[in-house]
C-alpha positions as CSV (number, residue, x, y, z in Angstrom):
1,M,-23.7,3.9,-16.0
2,T,-23.6,4.3,-12.0
3,S,-20.2,3.7,-9.7
4,Q,-19.5,-0.2,-8.9
5,P,-18.3,-0.5,-5.1
6,R,-14.7,-2.5,-4.6
7,T,-14.2,-4.7,-2.3
8,A,-11.5,-3.4,0.1
9,F,-8.8,-4.7,2.6
10,R,-10.3,-4.4,6.5
11,P,-7.3,-4.9,8.9
12,C,-7.7,-6.3,12.5
13,I,-6.4,-6.6,16.1
14,D,-7.4,-9.7,17.8
15,L,-6.5,-9.5,21.8
16,H,-5.9,-12.7,23.7
17,S,-4.9,-12.2,27.7
18,G,-3.6,-9.0,26.7
19,Q,-1.5,-9.5,23.5
20,V,-2.1,-9.8,19.5
21,K,-2.5,-13.6,18.4
22,Q,-4.0,-15.1,15.2
23,I,-6.5,-18.3,16.7
24,V,-7.7,-20.9,14.8
25,G,-11.6,-20.0,15.2
26,G,-13.2,-23.2,16.8
27,S,-10.3,-23.9,19.0
28,L,-11.1,-20.6,21.8
29,N,-13.1,-22.1,24.7
30,D,-12.8,-20.8,28.3
31,K,-14.1,-23.9,29.5
32,D,-10.6,-26.2,28.2
33,E,-7.7,-23.3,27.7
34,S,-5.5,-26.8,26.4
35,Q,-7.9,-26.4,23.4
36,L,-6.3,-23.8,22.2
37,K,-4.7,-23.6,19.1
38,T,-2.5,-20.3,17.9
39,N,-1.1,-19.5,14.5
40,F,1.1,-16.5,15.9
41,V,1.6,-14.8,18.7
42,S,3.3,-11.1,18.7
43,S,6.2,-9.9,20.5
44,E,5.3,-6.2,19.4
45,P,2.4,-4.5,21.4
46,P,-0.9,-3.8,20.5
47,S,-0.6,-0.5,20.1
48,Y,2.0,-1.1,17.5
49,Y,-0.2,-2.5,15.1
50,A,-2.6,0.4,15.7
51,D,0.3,3.1,14.8
52,L,1.0,0.7,11.6
53,Y,-2.9,0.9,10.5
54,R,-3.0,5.1,11.6
55,K,0.3,5.3,9.3
56,R,-1.7,3.9,6.6
57,N,-4.9,5.7,7.3
58,L,-6.5,2.0,7.2
59,T,-9.9,2.9,8.8
60,G,-12.2,0.4,9.5
61,A,-9.9,-1.8,11.5
62,H,-11.7,-3.9,14.6
63,V,-10.1,-4.6,17.6
64,I,-11.6,-7.6,19.0
65,K,-11.5,-8.4,22.8
66,L,-11.3,-12.5,22.6
67,G,-11.6,-13.0,26.6
68,P,-10.9,-10.8,29.4
69,G,-7.2,-9.7,30.4
70,N,-8.1,-7.7,27.2
71,D,-9.4,-4.3,28.3
72,D,-6.1,-2.2,28.7
73,A,-4.6,-3.5,25.7
74,A,-7.5,-2.3,24.1
75,K,-7.1,0.9,25.5
76,E,-3.7,0.9,24.6
77,C,-4.8,0.8,20.5
78,L,-7.4,3.5,21.4
79,R,-4.9,5.8,22.4
80,T,-2.9,5.4,19.6
81,W,-5.3,6.3,16.9
82,P,-8.4,7.8,18.7
83,D,-11.4,7.8,16.4
84,G,-9.9,5.6,14.2
85,L,-10.5,1.6,15.2
86,Q,-13.7,-0.4,15.9
87,V,-14.0,-1.7,19.3
88,G,-15.7,-5.5,20.1
89,G,-15.8,-8.2,22.6
90,G,-18.0,-7.9,25.7
91,I,-19.8,-4.9,24.8
92,T,-22.8,-4.3,26.6
93,L,-25.4,-1.3,27.1
94,D,-23.6,0.0,29.9
95,N,-19.8,0.1,28.8
96,A,-20.9,1.0,24.7
97,Q,-20.5,4.5,25.4
98,F,-17.1,3.8,27.5
99,W,-15.6,2.6,24.3
100,I,-16.6,5.4,22.3
101,D,-15.4,7.8,24.9
102,A,-12.0,6.3,25.3
103,G,-11.7,6.8,21.4
104,A,-13.3,3.9,19.4
105,A,-15.0,5.0,16.2
106,K,-17.3,2.1,16.4
107,V,-18.4,-0.4,18.6
108,I,-19.1,-4.0,17.8
109,V,-22.1,-6.0,19.3
110,T,-22.5,-9.5,19.4
111,S,-23.0,-12.0,22.7
112,Y,-25.1,-8.9,24.3
113,L,-27.9,-9.2,21.6
114,F,-28.2,-12.9,22.6
115,P,-29.4,-13.5,26.0
116,G,-30.1,-17.4,26.4
117,A,-28.7,-17.5,22.8
118,K,-31.9,-15.7,21.6
119,F,-31.8,-12.8,19.9
120,S,-33.7,-9.3,21.7
121,L,-34.3,-6.4,19.5
122,E,-34.9,-4.9,22.5
123,R,-31.2,-4.7,22.9
124,L,-30.6,-3.8,20.3
125,Q,-33.0,-0.8,19.7
126,A,-31.7,0.4,23.2
127,L,-27.7,0.0,22.1
128,A,-28.7,2.2,18.6
129,E,-30.3,4.8,21.0
130,A,-28.0,5.2,23.5
131,V,-24.6,5.6,21.1
132,G,-26.5,6.2,17.6
133,K,-27.0,3.9,14.8
134,D,-23.9,5.2,12.5
135,R,-21.5,4.3,15.7
136,L,-23.0,0.6,15.9
137,V,-21.1,-2.9,14.1
138,V,-23.4,-5.7,14.4
139,D,-21.1,-8.8,14.4
140,V,-22.9,-11.7,12.8
141,S,-20.0,-13.9,13.3
142,C,-21.2,-17.7,12.1
143,R,-21.0,-21.6,11.3
144,K,-22.5,-23.4,8.9
145,R,-25.4,-25.9,9.4
146,G,-26.1,-27.8,6.5
147,S,-27.1,-25.4,4.2
148,E,-27.0,-22.7,6.3
149,W,-26.0,-20.8,8.5
150,I,-26.1,-20.1,12.2
151,V,-24.9,-16.8,14.5
152,A,-22.6,-18.3,16.9
153,M,-21.6,-16.1,20.2
154,D,-19.5,-16.5,23.0
155,K,-16.3,-16.8,21.1
156,W,-18.4,-19.0,18.6
157,Q,-19.0,-22.0,20.6
158,T,-22.5,-21.1,21.3
159,M,-25.2,-21.5,18.5
160,T,-28.0,-18.7,19.0
161,D,-31.7,-19.1,17.1
162,M,-30.6,-16.2,14.4
163,K,-29.8,-17.5,10.8
164,V,-27.7,-15.3,8.7
165,N,-30.2,-14.1,5.5
166,K,-31.6,-11.5,4.0
167,E,-34.4,-11.1,6.1
168,S,-32.3,-11.2,9.2
169,L,-30.0,-8.7,8.0
170,D,-32.5,-6.3,7.0
171,V,-34.2,-6.4,10.6
172,L,-30.5,-6.1,11.6
173,A,-29.5,-2.9,9.2
174,K,-32.4,-0.6,10.7
175,Y,-29.9,-0.6,14.0
176,C,-26.4,0.0,12.8
177,S,-24.0,0.8,10.0
178,E,-22.3,-2.1,9.1
179,F,-21.7,-6.1,9.6
180,L,-18.4,-8.2,10.9
181,V,-18.7,-11.8,9.6
182,H,-16.4,-14.3,10.9
183,A,-16.9,-17.2,9.2
184,A,-15.4,-19.3,12.3
185,D,-15.8,-22.5,10.7
186,V,-12.2,-21.8,8.2
187,E,-11.4,-18.8,10.9
188,G,-7.4,-19.1,11.0
189,L,-7.0,-21.8,8.9
190,C,-5.9,-20.5,6.0
191,K,-7.7,-22.9,3.5
192,G,-9.7,-20.5,1.6
193,I,-12.5,-18.1,2.3
194,D,-16.3,-19.7,2.5
195,E,-17.1,-18.5,-1.1
196,D,-21.0,-19.6,-0.8
197,L,-21.3,-17.3,2.7
198,V,-19.3,-14.2,0.7
199,K,-21.6,-14.4,-2.2
200,A,-24.7,-14.7,-0.2
201,L,-23.7,-12.0,2.0
202,G,-23.1,-9.7,-1.5
203,E,-26.7,-10.6,-2.4
204,W,-28.5,-9.8,1.1
205,T,-26.8,-7.3,2.9
206,T,-27.5,-3.6,1.9
207,I,-24.9,-1.6,4.1
208,P,-21.3,-1.9,4.5
209,T,-20.3,-5.7,5.5
210,T,-16.8,-7.2,6.4
211,Y,-16.0,-10.8,6.0
212,A,-13.0,-12.5,8.1
213,G,-12.0,-16.1,7.5
214,G,-9.9,-18.6,5.5
215,A,-8.3,-15.7,3.3
216,N,-4.7,-17.1,2.3
217,A,-3.4,-15.0,-0.9
218,L,-3.7,-12.0,-2.3
219,G,-6.5,-13.1,-4.9
220,D,-9.1,-13.6,-2.3
221,L,-9.4,-9.6,-2.3
222,E,-10.2,-10.2,-6.2
223,L,-12.6,-13.5,-5.7
224,V,-14.6,-11.8,-2.8
225,N,-14.8,-8.6,-5.1
226,K,-16.0,-10.9,-8.0
227,L,-18.6,-12.9,-5.7
228,S,-20.0,-10.2,-3.6
229,N,-20.1,-7.4,-7.1
230,G,-17.8,-5.3,-4.5
231,K,-20.2,-4.9,-1.5
232,V,-18.0,-7.4,0.9
233,D,-14.9,-6.4,2.3
234,L,-12.0,-8.7,3.2
235,T,-10.1,-9.0,6.4
236,Y,-6.4,-10.8,6.4
237,G,-5.5,-12.6,9.4
238,S,-3.0,-15.3,9.9
239,A,-1.9,-14.8,6.2
240,L,-0.6,-12.1,6.6
241,D,3.2,-11.3,7.0
242,V,2.6,-8.9,10.0
243,F,0.7,-11.6,11.9
244,G,3.6,-14.1,10.4
245,G,2.0,-15.1,7.3
246,K,4.0,-15.9,4.4
247,T,1.5,-15.7,1.9
248,V,0.4,-12.0,2.3
249,K,2.4,-9.0,2.3
250,F,1.1,-6.3,4.3
251,D,3.1,-3.8,2.1
252,D,1.7,-5.6,-1.3
253,C,-0.7,-4.3,-4.1
254,E,-0.4,-0.4,-3.0
255,E,-1.8,1.8,-5.8
256,I,0.3,4.4,-8.2
257,M,-0.9,7.6,-9.3
258,G,0.6,10.1,-11.2
259,M,-0.8,12.4,-14.4
260,L,-1.4,12.0,-17.9
261,M,0.8,14.5,-19.9
262,G,-0.4,15.8,-23.4
263,D,-2.8,17.9,-25.6
264,W,-6.3,18.2,-26.5
265,I,-7.3,17.8,-30.5
266,T,-10.2,19.3,-32.4
267,E,-11.4,17.5,-34.8
268,G,-15.0,19.0,-36.2
269,S,-17.0,18.6,-33.1
270,T,-15.0,16.0,-31.5
271,E,-12.2,16.5,-28.9
272,I,-9.5,13.8,-28.9
273,A,-7.3,13.5,-25.8
274,R,-3.7,12.4,-26.9
275,V,-1.3,11.1,-24.4
276,D,2.0,11.8,-24.9
277,G,3.6,10.7,-21.8
278,V,3.6,11.0,-17.8
279,S,4.1,12.9,-14.8
280,L,5.0,10.6,-12.0
281,L,4.1,11.7,-8.4
282,T,5.2,11.1,-5.1
283,R,2.7,9.3,-3.0
284,S,1.5,10.5,0.4
285,E,-0.5,7.5,1.2
286,K,0.0,4.2,-0.2
287,R,-3.1,1.7,0.7
288,K,-4.4,-1.7,-1.4
289,D,-7.7,0.8,-1.6
290,R,-6.8,4.4,-2.0
291,V,-3.4,6.2,-3.3
292,E,-3.1,9.8,-2.2
293,I,-1.0,12.6,-3.6
294,G,-0.2,16.0,-2.2
295,P,-1.5,18.7,-3.6
296,E,1.8,20.1,-4.0
297,Q,2.8,17.4,-6.6
298,L,0.1,18.6,-8.6
299,T,1.8,21.9,-9.1
300,M,4.7,20.4,-10.0
301,A,3.3,18.7,-12.3
302,A,2.1,21.5,-13.9
303,I,5.6,23.6,-14.0
304,E,6.7,20.0,-15.4
305,A,4.1,20.5,-18.4
306,E,5.4,24.1,-19.3
307,E,9.0,22.9,-19.5
308,I,8.2,20.5,-21.5
309,S,6.7,22.7,-23.9
310,K,9.4,25.0,-23.7
311,A,11.9,22.2,-24.6
312,T,9.9,20.6,-27.5
313,G,8.1,23.3,-28.8
314,K,4.7,21.6,-28.6
315,T,2.3,22.3,-26.6
316,T,2.2,20.0,-23.6
317,R,0.0,20.3,-20.8
318,V,-1.7,18.3,-17.6
319,I,-5.3,16.7,-19.6
320,G,-5.7,13.8,-16.8
321,W,-4.1,11.4,-14.5
322,Y,-4.5,7.8,-13.6
323,H,-4.1,5.5,-11.3
324,S,-3.7,1.4,-11.0
325,H,-6.1,-1.3,-9.1
326,P,-4.0,-4.0,-8.7
327,H,-5.1,-7.4,-8.0
328,I,-9.1,-6.0,-8.2
329,T,-11.3,-5.1,-11.3
330,V,-10.2,-2.3,-13.8
331,F,-13.9,-0.2,-12.7
332,P,-13.9,3.1,-10.8
333,S,-14.8,3.3,-7.3
334,H,-17.2,6.0,-6.3
335,V,-14.1,7.3,-4.5
336,D,-12.6,7.5,-8.0
337,L,-15.4,9.4,-9.5
338,R,-15.8,11.8,-7.0
339,T,-12.2,13.1,-7.5
340,Q,-12.5,12.8,-11.1
341,L,-15.7,15.1,-10.6
342,S,-13.9,17.3,-8.9
343,Q,-11.1,17.8,-11.7
344,Q,-13.7,18.5,-14.1
345,L,-15.4,21.8,-12.3
346,M,-11.7,23.2,-13.7
347,D,-11.5,21.4,-17.1
348,S,-14.6,19.5,-18.7
349,R,-12.3,18.1,-21.0
350,F,-9.9,16.1,-18.1
351,I,-10.2,12.2,-17.9
352,G,-9.0,9.6,-16.2
353,M,-7.6,6.2,-16.3
354,I,-7.0,3.1,-14.4
355,V,-5.2,0.3,-14.9
356,S,-5.8,-2.9,-13.7
357,C,-3.0,-5.3,-13.2
358,F,-1.1,-8.3,-11.2
359,N,-4.4,-10.1,-11.8
360,K,-3.9,-14.2,-12.2
361,D,-6.3,-17.0,-13.5
362,S,-6.1,-20.5,-12.6
363,E,-3.2,-21.0,-15.0
364,L,-1.3,-17.8,-13.2
365,S,-1.4,-16.0,-16.9
366,N,-1.5,-12.2,-15.7
367,K,-4.5,-10.3,-16.9
368,I,-3.8,-6.5,-17.5
369,Q,-6.9,-3.9,-18.5
370,V,-7.4,-0.4,-18.9
371,T,-10.2,2.2,-18.8
372,C,-10.5,5.6,-19.6
373,F,-13.3,7.4,-18.5
374,Q,-15.3,10.5,-17.1
375,S,-18.1,11.2,-14.2
376,R,-20.9,13.4,-13.7
377,P,-23.3,13.8,-11.1
378,D,-27.1,12.3,-11.4
379,D,-29.9,13.2,-9.2
380,G,-29.0,11.2,-6.6
381,G,-26.1,13.0,-5.1
382,S,-23.9,10.3,-6.3
383,C,-21.5,10.3,-9.7
384,Q,-22.2,7.7,-13.0
385,H,-19.7,6.5,-14.9
386,I,-18.9,7.6,-18.2
387,K,-16.7,4.9,-19.9
388,L,-14.4,6.6,-23.0
389,P,-13.4,5.1,-26.0
390,F,-9.8,5.1,-26.6
391,S,-6.9,3.3,-28.1
392,V,-3.2,2.8,-28.2
393,L,-1.1,4.1,-30.8
394,N,1.7,1.8,-32.0
395,E,4.7,4.4,-32.0
396,N,8.4,4.4,-30.4
397,P,7.9,4.2,-27.0
398,L,11.5,5.4,-25.5
399,D,10.9,8.6,-27.2
400,S,12.5,11.7,-25.5
401,L,9.6,12.1,-23.0
402,T,9.4,8.2,-22.3
403,L,12.8,7.3,-21.5
404,P,13.5,9.7,-18.7
405,K,10.1,8.7,-16.9
406,L,10.8,5.2,-16.8
407,L,14.2,5.6,-15.7
408,E,12.6,8.0,-13.0
409,I,10.7,5.2,-11.5
410,P,13.0,4.0,-9.4
411,E,14.0,7.1,-7.8
412,R,10.4,7.5,-7.4
413,I,10.2,4.5,-5.2
414,F,13.7,4.5,-3.6
415,D,12.4,8.4,-2.3
416,E,9.5,7.1,-0.8
417,Q,11.5,3.9,0.9
418,R,13.8,5.9,2.1
419,Q,11.2,8.5,3.6
420,S,9.3,6.0,5.2
421,F,12.1,4.1,7.0
422,Y,13.5,7.8,8.3
423,K,10.2,7.9,9.8
424,S,10.3,5.2,11.9
425,I,13.7,6.5,13.3
426,P,13.0,8.1,17.4
427,A,13.0,11.8,16.6
428,S,15.1,12.2,19.4
429,A,17.4,9.8,18.8
430,T,18.7,11.0,15.7
431,S,20.6,14.4,14.4
432,T,21.7,15.4,10.9
433,T,25.1,16.3,9.9
434,A,26.8,16.5,6.8
435,N,30.1,13.8,6.2
436,T,32.3,16.4,6.2
437,S,32.4,17.9,9.8
438,V,31.7,16.3,12.9
439,P,29.0,18.0,15.4
440,A,30.0,19.6,18.4
441,S,27.4,18.2,20.1
442,K,28.8,14.3,19.2
443,E,32.1,15.5,20.4
444,R,30.6,16.5,23.7
445,A,28.5,13.6,23.9
446,T,31.2,10.8,23.2
447,K,34.0,12.2,24.7
448,G,35.2,10.1,27.6
449,V,32.7,7.3,27.0
450,K,34.8,4.3,26.2
451,G,33.1,1.9,23.3
452,S,30.3,4.2,22.2
453,R,28.2,3.3,20.0
454,F,26.1,5.4,16.8
455,F,23.8,3.8,14.4
456,S,25.3,5.8,11.0
457,L,22.0,6.0,8.9
458,S,22.6,7.3,4.9
459,P,20.2,7.6,2.2
460,T,22.5,5.9,0.1
461,R,23.4,3.2,2.6
462,A,21.9,0.9,5.1
463,F,22.5,1.4,8.7
464,S,25.5,0.0,10.4
465,F,27.3,0.5,14.0
466,S,30.3,2.4,14.1
467,S,32.4,4.0,16.7
468,S,32.6,6.7,18.7
469,S,36.0,7.9,16.8
470,S,35.9,11.0,14.8
471,K,36.4,8.9,11.6
472,D,33.3,7.4,12.1
473,L,31.5,10.3,13.2
474,E,32.8,11.9,9.9
475,G,30.3,9.5,8.4
476,D,32.3,6.4,7.9
477,T,29.8,3.5,7.3
478,V,30.9,0.1,8.6
479,M,29.5,-3.2,8.1
480,S,30.3,-4.3,11.8
481,P,31.7,-2.8,15.7
482,V,34.9,-1.6,15.6
483,D,37.5,-1.3,18.6
484,D,38.6,2.8,19.5
485,V,42.2,1.4,19.0
486,S,41.9,1.6,15.3
487,S,44.8,3.3,14.0
488,G,44.1,6.1,11.6
489,E,45.8,4.4,8.6
490,Q,43.6,1.8,9.2
491,A,40.2,3.7,9.6
492,A,41.3,5.8,5.8
493,K,41.8,2.0,4.4
494,R,37.9,0.7,6.1
495,S,36.7,3.9,4.7
496,K,38.2,3.7,1.2
497,S,36.9,0.1,0.6
498,D,33.7,0.0,2.6
499,R,32.6,3.4,1.0
500,G,33.8,3.2,-2.6
501,S,34.7,6.4,-4.2
502,M,32.5,9.5,-2.8
503,D,33.5,12.1,-5.5
504,D,30.6,11.3,-7.5
505,I,27.9,11.0,-5.0
506,P,26.5,14.8,-4.4
507,A,26.6,16.8,-1.2
508,D,23.0,16.5,-0.8
509,E,23.4,12.8,-1.0
510,L,25.5,12.4,1.8
511,N,23.6,13.4,4.6
512,T,23.8,11.1,7.8
513,K,21.4,10.7,10.1
514,M,23.6,9.5,13.2
515,I,22.0,8.0,16.0
516,N,23.4,7.6,19.4
517,H,22.2,4.1,20.4
518,H,22.7,4.4,24.3
519,A,19.9,7.6,24.1
520,M,17.2,4.4,22.9
521,S,15.7,1.9,25.0
522,L,16.3,-1.8,24.1
523,P,13.0,-2.4,22.0
524,D,13.4,1.0,20.2
525,R,17.1,-0.5,19.0
526,M,15.4,-3.6,17.8
527,T,12.7,-1.8,16.2
528,L,15.3,0.1,14.2
529,I,17.4,-3.2,12.9
530,R,14.0,-4.6,12.4
531,N,13.0,-1.6,10.4
532,S,16.6,-1.3,8.8
533,G,16.3,-5.1,7.8
534,V,12.6,-4.4,5.8
535,Y,13.8,-1.3,3.8
536,V,17.3,-3.0,3.0
537,Q,14.6,-5.8,2.0
538,S,12.8,-3.4,-0.1
539,L,15.6,-1.9,-2.1
540,S,16.7,-5.3,-3.1
541,S,13.3,-5.8,-4.3
542,L,13.4,-2.5,-6.4
543,V,16.8,-3.6,-7.5
544,D,16.0,-7.3,-8.6
545,N,12.4,-6.2,-10.2
546,L,12.7,-2.7,-11.5
547,V,16.2,-1.5,-11.9
548,G,17.6,-4.4,-13.2
549,P,15.4,-5.4,-15.5
550,T,15.4,-1.6,-16.7
551,L,19.1,-1.5,-17.1
552,Q,19.1,-4.9,-19.4
553,M,16.3,-2.8,-21.4
554,L,18.8,0.0,-22.0
555,V,21.5,-2.6,-23.0
556,D,19.4,-4.3,-25.6
557,R,18.4,-0.8,-26.4
558,E,22.1,0.0,-26.9
559,Q,22.6,-3.0,-29.0
560,Y,19.8,-2.7,-31.4
561,N,20.9,0.7,-31.6
562,Q,24.3,-0.2,-32.8
563,S,23.2,-2.5,-35.3
564,M,20.7,0.2,-36.9
565,L,23.8,2.3,-37.0
566,E,26.3,-0.3,-38.3
567,A,23.8,-1.0,-41.3
568,L,23.0,2.2,-41.8
569,Q,27.0,3.2,-42.2
570,A,26.8,-0.2,-44.7
571,Q,23.8,1.7,-46.7
572,K,25.3,5.0,-47.2
573,Q,28.5,3.3,-48.7
574,A,26.4,1.5,-51.1
575,L,24.9,4.3,-51.6
576,M,28.0,6.4,-51.6
577,Y,29.4,4.1,-54.7
578,Q,26.5,3.7,-56.4
579,L,26.3,7.4,-57.0
580,K,29.9,7.4,-58.2
581,S,28.7,4.4,-60.5
582,P,28.3,5.1,-64.3
583,G,24.9,5.0,-65.2
584,F,23.1,5.4,-61.5
585,V,19.8,5.2,-61.3
586,G,18.1,6.0,-57.5
587,G,15.8,3.8,-55.6
588,D,14.5,2.8,-52.5
589,K,15.2,-0.9,-52.4
590,D,17.0,-2.3,-49.5
591,L,17.1,0.9,-47.7
592,V,17.1,1.0,-44.0
593,D,13.7,1.6,-42.6
594,F,13.8,4.7,-40.3
595,S,10.5,4.0,-38.7
596,E,12.1,1.6,-36.3
597,L,14.4,3.9,-35.3
């Protein structure tokens, strides 16, 4: 079975007059700016989005210059993430190499290929020769006319002589490495993708292709995957929360990954992998189409398996890996198959497992699919998919291995959120100190500075403003600015009420980042406030969606165990009574079924 591609998310940065905007496609017109309709105008600089994509390693992001006055903004993006972004808009033979040298991974070209709205193969060949086929993306953004799609240029206002079909794409594919296709008729409307176009692109294209236009829900990712057989990637624009949208969260659908713990059982000539538990790993990379872990995490999983073996007396080892495909099909991608093959080089029995989750049908019912697989190389240098049969045993789901792992999940996610938040804090404005002492540098910095304010950032609490009093520098976390004239008694009372009991918190969790906001620029301060809000929101979501249900499950389990205990005690009394009765004959009628415990 050969590898099946799957649709991935491709981000974008649309520049207009030097700002990041989301524009309704048909409203862009140089002749009459009054017709321009925008869904979103960002207050953030273009580099903010470039850095956002860089941190997530979201390759293939396209920066589109919509008209003049955007060169500086595009250069700012490229300086933020050299060789990580594609640049389009006004690309010609004369400037293509300039943008490559400026840091563009690839250049995107449209209008230059259509002098007088007529396609020029000579210009395409010259561009491919100048920068290389691998560095060239052809934008075949189009409008629908009848049952056909026509390539549109000059901000999608001028129709060319080229139709988007298999014949034209085959010609273009000889000289470029990717296609970018904006469905201009639905661009920016957030009313759904052009399904007919996506399906046609899946049938026609032979090289990587990205579709943009109309996507308004996470389900569109799966829809594009289904329509194109995974051959077309998808860009979200106005629907994305980072562009002011409300229907698609940028951080949604992150994949998870971990290791499978258990042992192999030999029955005749058959090797059976018995999975008894999992090792939860902290993700070093979280993406909609990729998840990565550090090598040290794999070592920790092996050590954990050894500890379980010693504790249980049962051989436990790392026998495979698992990860999720949120909102898309369960089939392994070519990346999954290559990863699996590399693991099989160490042990040919090593298995992979994929869980496809959060897939909703038209009736909004969730589907969860699971597959188990291995891979093997073929003659063409790619990997083949080997589907393995598996079964789920109906055993106690809360045994000694499973329950601790279930409780560990919120801790892992909290660690990831905390690390991401701390990375967003400017290093020059922070220092880490324990709550039990006041750094001399802080005393010097605040001495004689009336009303000096600090951000107090604790792993277990959101940031707050606090004054430069010594009590505050010791880690007192308050919810609003306080006056320097607060008495020691008032501060102590406030400290006790705000912080609660600190005696039960481990010392290593009392580390606090103190940030002198006077040392920060206003944009940095506003960014910190915004990031703190996002951080608190993510923790609230963690409590609502995971901690709360887990706690309720434990309460239900406790009640169940209590009822079973009462039943056992009643059974014990009945048995003791029977043992003392003359003529007792043993039996198992009405005894508690211990298999349910």
